[in-house]
N, CA, C and O of each residue as an XYZ file, in Angstrom:
284
protein
N       0.886     -1.170      0.046
C      -0.062      0.124     -0.056
C       0.916      1.243     -0.024
O       1.877      1.318      0.741
N       0.559      2.139     -0.969
C       1.252      3.323     -0.996
C       0.813      4.442      0.193
O      -0.239      4.354      0.827
N       1.657      5.341      0.349
C       1.345      6.384      1.437
C       0.083      7.098      0.884
O      -0.822      7.406      1.660
N       0.013      7.345     -0.342
C      -1.201      8.070     -0.900
C      -2.453      7.297     -0.645
O      -3.483      7.866     -0.282
N      -2.379      6.031     -0.826
C      -3.562      5.205     -0.540
C      -4.020      5.324      0.861
O      -5.209      5.493      1.131
N      -3.042      5.233      1.803
C      -3.411      5.415      3.293
C      -4.099      6.710      3.491
O      -5.100      6.804      4.202
N      -3.512      7.814      2.798
C      -4.179      9.141      3.088
C      -5.542      9.153      2.492
O      -6.442      9.757      3.074
N      -5.763      8.513      1.346
C      -7.104      8.462      0.799
C      -8.124      7.649      1.566
O      -9.315      7.958      1.517
N      -7.691      6.619      2.274
C      -8.472      5.877      3.148
C      -8.936      6.702      4.341
O     -10.083      6.641      4.784
N      -7.892      7.542      4.874
C      -8.160      8.421      5.918
C      -9.242      9.491      5.487
O     -10.113      9.843      6.282
N      -9.162      9.982      4.242
C     -10.150     10.966      3.705
C     -11.529     10.252      3.639
O     -12.563     10.827      3.976
N     -11.496      8.988      3.194
C     -12.798      8.265      3.149
C     -13.419      8.107      4.438
O     -14.638      8.239      4.548
N     -12.677      7.833      5.432
C     -13.177      7.616      6.851
C     -13.697      8.937      7.376
O     -14.768      8.960      7.983
N     -12.995     10.035      7.173
C     -13.461     11.290      7.588
C     -14.803     11.662      6.874
O     -15.719     12.158      7.531
N     -14.916     11.446      5.644
C     -16.125     11.543      4.893
C     -17.299     10.777      5.514
O     -18.405     11.259      5.761
N     -16.920      9.570      5.721
C     -18.018      8.598      6.258
C     -18.452      9.045      7.668
O     -19.625      8.952      8.027
N     -17.513      9.513      8.428
C     -17.852     10.112      9.795
C     -18.745     11.334      9.725
O     -19.674     11.501     10.516
N     -18.442     12.175      8.767
C     -19.380     13.433      8.638
C     -20.667     13.031      8.124
O     -21.652     13.605      8.588
N     -20.828     12.124      7.224
C     -22.039     11.734      6.668
C     -22.923     10.970      7.753
O     -24.143     11.130      7.794
N     -22.278     10.181      8.577
C     -23.092      9.457      9.670
C     -23.509     10.527     10.721
O     -24.643     10.533     11.200
N     -22.603     11.386     11.044
C     -22.949     12.439     12.107
C     -24.120     13.389     11.553
O     -24.952     13.862     12.327
N     -24.139     13.619     10.302
C     -25.212     14.454      9.773
C     -26.627     13.639      9.705
O     -27.704     14.165      9.985
N     -26.483     12.372      9.320
C     -27.719     11.563      9.211
C     -28.387     11.355     10.613
O     -29.601     11.486     10.775
N     -27.492     11.013     11.640
C     -28.110     10.715     12.936
C     -28.243     11.931     13.830
O     -28.625     11.792     14.992
N     -27.939     13.127     13.324
C     -28.093     14.360     13.979
C     -27.338     14.328     15.330
O     -27.926     14.676     16.355
N     -26.074     13.925     15.355
C     -25.244     13.662     16.460
C     -24.959     15.022     17.243
O     -24.317     15.942     16.736
N     -25.478     15.059     18.484
C     -25.280     16.297     19.242
C     -23.775     16.553     19.497
O     -23.397     17.721     19.407
N     -22.944     15.665     19.781
C     -21.584     15.857     20.143
C     -20.846     16.427     18.908
O     -19.869     17.161     19.055
N     -21.294     16.102     17.761
C     -20.612     16.695     16.512
C     -21.072     18.096     16.249
O     -20.261     18.945     15.877
N     -22.454     18.399     16.443
C     -22.948     19.610     16.077
C     -22.905     20.713     17.166
O     -23.149     21.889     16.894
N     -22.565     20.258     18.489
C     -22.367     21.183     19.581
C     -20.828     21.562     19.724
O     -20.478     22.311     20.636
N     -19.946     21.061     18.852
C     -18.606     21.522     18.926
C     -18.406     22.914     18.502
O     -19.178     23.446     17.704
N     -17.397     23.517     19.010
C     -17.211     25.088     18.586
C     -16.944     25.146     17.081
O     -17.285     26.185     16.516
N     -16.427     24.256     16.414
C     -16.026     24.420     15.024
C     -17.272     24.252     14.101
O     -17.299     24.776     12.988
N     -18.303     23.508     14.592
C     -19.458     23.412     13.906
C     -20.418     24.597     14.162
O     -21.382     24.776     13.418
N     -20.167     25.377     15.179
C     -20.985     26.439     15.611
C     -21.109     27.557     14.584
O     -22.120     28.245     14.445
N     -19.963     27.676     13.863
C     -19.992     28.640     12.733
C     -21.073     28.320     11.769
O     -21.901     29.157     11.407
N     -21.048     27.157     11.383
C     -22.114     26.689     10.441
C     -23.562     26.643     10.864
O     -24.514     26.830     10.107
N     -23.630     26.354     12.248
C     -24.888     26.397     12.886
C     -25.539     27.797     12.963
O     -26.760     27.946     12.990
N     -24.614     28.856     12.998
C     -25.244     30.154     13.022
C     -25.593     30.727     11.634
O     -26.467     31.577     11.463
N     -24.800     30.162     10.609
C     -25.035     30.477      9.302
C     -26.266     29.767      8.731
O     -27.138     30.417      8.155
N     -26.341     28.515      8.876
C     -27.457     27.719      8.231
C     -28.505     27.135      9.110
O     -29.493     26.608      8.600
N     -28.351     27.196     10.399
C     -29.246     26.621     11.306
C     -28.862     25.104     11.502
O     -27.879     24.687     10.889
N     -29.553     24.283     12.292
C     -29.264     22.989     12.501
C     -29.540     22.031     11.264
O     -28.689     21.190     10.977
N     -30.653     22.133     10.562
C     -30.958     21.352      9.386
C     -30.039     21.687      8.279
O     -29.563     20.780      7.597
N     -29.749     22.960      8.044
C     -28.853     23.463      7.045
C     -27.413     22.872      7.253
O     -26.684     22.458      6.352
N     -27.139     22.903      8.542
C     -25.650     22.490      8.859
C     -25.583     20.920      8.672
O     -24.520     20.385      8.359
N     -26.714     20.213      8.867
C     -26.663     18.797      8.592
C     -26.472     18.561      7.122
O     -25.652     17.732      6.727
N     -27.236     19.296      6.277
C     -27.129     19.242      4.854
C     -25.698     19.465      4.451
O     -25.078     18.675      3.739
N     -25.186     20.623      4.962
C     -23.890     21.033      4.539
C     -22.878     19.988      4.892
O     -22.007     19.729      4.062
N     -22.905     19.341      6.079
C     -21.893     18.372      6.535
C     -22.050     17.037      5.770
O     -21.091     16.302      5.534
N     -23.371     16.763      5.384
C     -23.627     15.543      4.578
C     -22.959     15.746      3.210
O     -22.248     14.853      2.748
N     -23.183     16.981      2.502
C     -22.450     17.074      1.324
C     -20.939     17.283      1.339
O     -20.218     16.942      0.402
N     -20.486     17.885      2.498
C     -18.967     17.823      2.528
C     -18.416     16.500      2.845
O     -17.297     16.220      2.418
N     -19.114     15.613      3.584
C     -18.684     14.326      3.786
C     -18.779     13.493      2.419
O     -17.857     12.758      2.067
N     -19.780     13.632      1.782
C     -19.844     12.938      0.372
C     -18.758     13.350     -0.524
O     -18.134     12.509     -1.171
N     -18.508     14.575     -0.591
C     -17.437     15.192     -1.427
C     -16.063     14.643     -1.005
O     -15.310     14.210     -1.877
N     -15.695     14.639      0.312
C     -14.476     14.133      0.797
C     -14.333     12.616      0.608
O     -13.251     12.125      0.285
N     -15.363     11.926      0.800
C     -15.417     10.423      0.514
C     -15.067     10.248     -0.892
O     -14.138      9.504     -1.207
N     -15.778     10.909     -1.787
C     -15.708     10.706     -3.276
C     -14.245     10.966     -3.770
O     -13.637     10.216     -4.534
N     -13.763     12.128     -3.232
C     -12.271     12.465     -3.614
C     -11.403     11.298     -3.312
O     -10.680     10.827     -4.190
N     -11.445     10.769     -2.004
C     -10.610      9.714     -1.652
C     -10.846      8.412     -2.445
O      -9.899      7.704     -2.788
N     -12.098      8.120     -2.721
C     -12.418      6.821     -3.551
C     -11.840      7.055     -5.012
O     -11.117      6.203     -5.530
N     -12.156      8.154     -5.617
C     -11.731      8.346     -6.978
C     -10.203      8.412     -7.021
O      -9.644      8.026     -8.047
N      -9.515      8.849     -6.038
C      -8.176      8.904     -5.959
C      -7.505      7.431     -5.972
O      -6.553      7.107     -6.682
N      -8.168      6.622     -5.072
C      -7.774      5.142     -4.966
C      -7.990      4.464     -6.295
O      -7.177      3.650     -6.735
N      -9.033      4.788     -6.897
C      -9.255      4.125     -8.176
C      -8.542      4.697     -9.381
O      -8.767      4.281    -10.517
N      -7.621      5.722     -9.091
C      -6.770      6.360    -10.081
C      -7.598      7.066    -11.089
O      -7.136      7.207    -12.221
N      -8.781      7.529    -10.790
C      -9.635      8.298    -11.765
C      -9.164      9.730    -11.573
O      -9.226     10.501    -12.531
N      -8.764     10.076    -10.567
C      -8.122     11.474    -10.344
C      -6.694     11.317     -9.600
O      -6.424     10.352     -8.885
N      -5.920     12.264     -9.831
C      -4.547     12.140     -9.239
C      -4.319     13.184     -8.320
O      -3.244     13.259     -7.724
């Protein structure tokens, strides 16, 4: 396994974490100080949508890079 593959797997795990946190509306995730910025901007449901889309994007980039579709 190359180092870049390991990094892409980490990206995919972060993406999955963000997706799951947004789907189950995880309080520990949304009550963090870093999520507070998006809560103020978008509200709770808007932040959930934002983090779902962000997680999907991060996961997709990691997957596409592992599959050598993007470099």
